[in-house]
C-alpha positions in Angstrom: 148.1 109.5 153.7 147.5 106.2 151.9 146.8 105.8 148.2 144.5 103.1 146.9 145.5 100.8 144.1 142.7 102.3 142.0 144.0 105.8 142.5 147.6 104.8 141.8 146.6 103.2 138.6 144.5 106.1 137.3 147.5 108.2 135.9 148.9 105.1 134.3 145.6 104.3 132.5 145.3 107.9 131.3 148.9 108.0 130.2 148.4 104.8 128.2 145.9 106.7 126.0 148.6 109.1 125.0 150.6 106.4 123.3 147.8 105.3 121.0 148.8 105.4 117.4 147.7 108.6 115.7 145.8 106.7 113.1 143.8 104.7 115.7 140.7 106.8 115.4 138.4 104.5 117.5 140.8 104.6 120.4 141.1 108.4 120.3 137.3 108.7 120.0 136.9 106.6 123.2 139.4 108.9 125.0 137.7 112.1 123.8 134.3 110.6 124.9 135.6 110.3 128.4 136.5 114.0 128.4 133.3 115.2 126.7 130.7 112.8 125.3 130.2 115.0 122.3 133.8 115.1 121.2 134.9 112.8 118.3 137.4 112.8 115.5 135.1 111.0 113.1 131.5 110.9 114.4 128.7 113.4 114.5 127.3 113.2 118.0 124.4 115.1 119.5 123.0 115.8 122.9 119.3 115.6 123.5 118.4 119.0 125.0 114.6 118.6 125.1 112.0 115.9 124.6 108.4 116.8 123.6 105.6 114.3 123.6 103.5 115.4 120.6 100.9 112.7 121.2 100.8 109.2 122.6 102.7 107.8 119.6 104.9 110.7 118.5 107.8 112.5 120.2 110.1 115.3 119.1 113.7 115.4 120.2 115.7 118.7 120.1 119.3 117.9 119.5 122.5 119.9 119.9 125.1 118.4 117.5 128.9 118.6 117.8 131.1 120.6 115.4 131.1 117.8 112.9 127.5 118.5 111.9 127.7 120.4 108.6 124.2 121.9 108.7 121.1 120.8 106.7 118.8 122.1 104.1 115.1 122.1 105.0 113.5 118.9 103.9 116.6 116.7 104.3 116.9 113.6 106.5 119.5 112.0 108.7 120.1 108.6 110.3 119.9 108.7 114.1 121.8 106.0 115.9 121.4 104.7 119.5 123.0 101.7 121.2 120.4 99.0 121.9 121.7 95.9 123.8 125.3 96.7 122.8 124.5 97.1 119.1 124.4 100.5 117.3 121.0 100.7 115.6 120.0 103.5 113.2 116.8 104.8 111.6 116.3 107.6 109.2 114.2 110.6 110.1 113.4 113.9 108.4 114.7 117.0 110.2 111.5 118.8 111.3 113.1 122.2 111.9 114.7 124.8 109.6 118.4 125.6 110.1 118.8 127.7 113.2 121.4 130.2 114.4 121.8 128.3 117.7 122.7 125.1 115.9 119.8 123.1 117.3 117.8 120.7 115.2 114.6 118.7 115.7 113.6 115.2 114.7 110.0 114.0 115.1 109.3 110.3 115.2 106.2 108.1 115.4 106.5 104.9 117.3 106.7 101.8 115.0 105.8 98.3 116.0 108.6 95.7 116.3 110.8 97.0 119.2 113.2 98.9 117.0 114.7 102.4 117.2 111.5 104.3 117.4 110.1 102.1 120.2 113.3 102.3 122.1 113.5 106.1 121.9 109.9 106.4 123.0 110.7 104.4 126.1 114.2 105.7 126.9 115.0 109.1 125.2 115.9 111.6 127.8 117.6 115.0 128.2 121.4 114.8 128.1 121.3 111.5 126.2 124.0 111.2 123.5 123.0 109.9 120.0 125.0 109.6 116.8 123.9 111.3 113.5 124.8 110.7 109.9 125.4 113.7 107.7 122.2 115.1 106.2 121.0 113.7 102.9 118.2 113.7 100.4 117.0 116.0 97.6 113.5 116.5 98.9 114.1 120.3 99.3 112.5 123.5 98.2 113.5 124.6 94.7 115.8 127.7 94.7 114.4 130.2 94.3 111.1 129.1 95.9 108.3 129.2 93.3 105.5 131.7 93.9 102.9 128.9 94.1 103.6 125.8 96.3 101.5 122.8 97.2 102.5 120.7 100.2 100.8 117.3 100.5 101.4 115.7 103.9 100.0 112.5 105.4 100.5 111.8 109.1 104.2 112.1 110.0 104.9 113.1 106.4 104.4 116.7 107.7 107.8 116.7 109.4 109.9 117.8 106.4 107.2 120.3 105.5 107.7 121.9 108.9 111.3 122.5 108.1 110.5 124.0 104.7 107.8 126.3 106.1 110.2 127.4 108.8 112.7 128.2 106.1 110.2 130.1 104.1 109.2 132.1 107.2 112.8 133.0 107.8 113.1 134.2 104.2 110.0 136.4 104.5 108.4 134.4 101.6 105.6 136.3 100.0 104.2 133.6 97.7 101.2 131.3 98.1 101.5 127.9 99.9 98.6 125.4 100.2 99.3 122.7 102.8 96.9 119.8 102.8 97.5 117.9 106.0 96.0 114.4 106.3 95.2 112.9 109.8 92.9 110.2 111.1 91.4 112.4 113.8 91.8 116.1 114.6 93.5 115.3 117.9 96.1 113.3 116.0 97.1 116.3 113.9 100.8 117.1 114.4 102.1 120.6 114.9 98.7 122.2 115.0 99.7 125.1 117.2 103.0 125.7 115.4 101.3 125.8 112.1 98.9 128.4 113.3 101.8 130.5 114.5 103.5 130.1 111.1 100.4 131.5 109.4 101.1 134.8 111.2 104.5 135.0 109.5 103.5 133.5 106.2 100.5 135.4 105.1 100.2 133.3 101.9 99.9 130.0 103.9 96.6 128.2 103.6 96.1 125.0 105.6 93.5 122.4 104.6 93.0 119.7 107.2 91.6 116.4 105.8 90.3 114.3 108.7 89.9 110.8 107.3 87.6 109.5 110.1 85.1 112.3 109.1 85.9 113.0 105.4 86.9 109.6 104.2 89.9 109.0 102.0 91.3 111.9 100.1 91.0 110.7 96.5 92.3 112.4 93.4 89.0 114.0 92.6 88.8 115.5 96.0 92.4 116.7 95.7 91.5 118.5 92.4 88.4 120.1 94.1 90.5 121.3 97.1 93.2 122.8 94.9 91.6 124.1 91.6 95.0 125.5 90.5 96.9 122.4 91.2 98.5 122.4 87.7 100.0 125.8 88.5 101.7 124.7 91.7 105.0 123.0 92.4 104.1 120.1 94.7 105.9 118.3 97.5 104.5 115.0 98.7 105.3 112.9 101.8 103.0 110.4 103.5 101.7 106.8 103.5 103.2 104.8 100.6 99.8 103.8 99.1 98.5 107.4 99.1 101.7 108.7 97.6 101.5 106.1 94.8 97.9 107.3 94.0 98.9 110.9 93.9 102.0 110.2 91.8 99.8 108.3 89.3 97.4 111.1 89.2 100.1 113.6 88.4 101.4 111.3 85.7 97.9 111.0 84.2 97.6 114.7 84.0 101.1 115.1 82.5 102.3 117.0 85.6 105.0 114.5 87.0 107.7 117.2 86.5 105.9 119.4 89.1 105.9 116.8 91.8 108.7 116.0 94.3 108.2 113.2 96.8 110.0 111.8 99.8 109.8 108.1 100.7 110.8 106.1 103.7 109.9 102.6 102.6 111.5 100.5 99.9 109.3 99.1 97.1 108.2 95.5 97.6 109.7 93.0 95.1 107.2 91.0 93.1 106.7 87.5 94.3 107.5 85.8 91.0 107.0 82.1 91.2 110.1 80.0 90.8 112.4 83.0 91.5 114.2 81.6 94.6 117.9 82.1 94.4 120.8 80.6 96.3 123.0 83.1 98.2 126.5 82.2 99.4 127.5 84.4 102.4 131.2 84.0 102.4 132.1 85.7 105.7 129.5 83.8 107.7 130.1 80.6 105.7 126.4 80.1 105.3 124.2 79.5 102.2 120.6 80.8 102.3 117.8 81.3 99.8 116.2 84.5 98.6 112.5 83.7 98.5 110.1 85.4 96.1 108.8 88.7 97.4 111.7 89.3 99.8 114.7 91.6 99.6 118.2 90.3 100.2 118.2 91.9 103.6 115.0 90.2 104.6 116.2 86.9 103.2 119.4 87.1 105.1 117.5 87.9 108.4 115.2 85.0 107.8 118.2 82.7 107.5 119.5 83.9 110.9 122.1 86.4 109.7 122.3 89.8 111.2 123.5 92.3 108.5 123.8 95.9 109.6 120.9 98.0 108.5 119.4 101.4 109.2 116.5 102.8 107.3 115.4 99.7 105.3 114.5 102.1 102.5 117.7 102.7 100.6 118.5 106.0 102.2 121.2 105.6 104.8 123.4 103.0 103.0 124.1 101.2 106.3 123.4 97.8 104.7 126.0 98.2 101.9 127.5 94.9 101.0 130.0 93.7 98.3 128.5 91.4 95.7 131.4 89.2 94.7 129.5 87.7 91.7 126.0 87.3 90.3 123.3 89.6 89.2 121.1 91.8 91.4 118.4 94.4 90.6 117.9 97.7 92.5 114.2 97.9 93.5 114.2 101.7 93.3 116.1 102.4 90.1 115.5 99.1 88.3 119.2 99.0 87.5 121.1 95.7 87.4 124.4 95.0 89.0 126.1 92.3 86.8 129.8 92.9 87.3 131.8 91.2 90.1 132.9 93.1 93.2 130.2 95.8 93.1 128.6 97.3 96.2 124.9 96.9 96.6 122.3 97.9 99.3 120.8 94.8 100.7 117.5 96.4 101.7 116.6 97.5 98.2 118.2 94.7 96.2 116.9 91.3 94.9 118.9 88.5 93.3 118.3 87.7 89.7 120.8 84.8 89.7 122.6 82.8 92.4 125.0 85.2 94.3 128.0 85.3 96.4 128.0 88.1 99.0 130.7 89.3 101.4 128.3 88.9 104.3 
């Protein structure tokens, strides 16, 4: 019997892995991935076990994560990563299912223009595909214990974290009152219609109000008060289009109810386009100098200059775009806080320069 060169070299290649230094985590991860794609010493990996096309622009993926997944609280989000053209790309999604005994979790994503992660997943996501996950994060969760009167305000795909919360309430045999106002353009665009009807059978206090904008127009604050006369008595959870969320938030502030409103956001605030605010940025690693233009974040300015910083959510959630500011002053668009000391870490997607900067980029 003859033995091919490829066959003879196989044991040697495998044996070579055994001599990797114990602290070479990437090398061991590659070895484990050959044995089982889900195995990893450092990464949360998950297998796609089902794909559901909710409508032409929205899909749900049911995922089975490996043992490094710590579990989530209903309402939290994660960063899902896929390799696109040899580069790991990430985007943040709410988990749209409550915690389950079988360990499965669901993410629901609407296709976004621009050829990014959502577009790639719509075209390529399949059963048995392996993706990476970040640990769950976020504080957009139900208060504990759950109040006896809740209001959920969901616009479009903003219903996804609400589905996880409603599932959790059903699992807990919640006996309180929940009003869900679900905004959609057309009735046929309404996400999770069947599942919500099923939830009403296990949550007797759940009332669903569908606002179809093509028929009913925009849901303004007067209409909101009319739909929910006891709004002031309810703990409210808000997720949807940024402009609508801003209107609702202002309405709650005007009524002195801001403390009763929790909201989830997936877009960073836009910086003001202040005339004369262009700053010069020295990117030390790439040996390039670029300008932050008025109305642009540091991430957008770097991309305009041809740099390719790592990023994920572009909303300050996943921290993929963390970068060390070596000197200069920046402002966080979400908190308003300034970073003035040298060698501080900033998030490029939600930061703007307030002086010339030097970045480790």
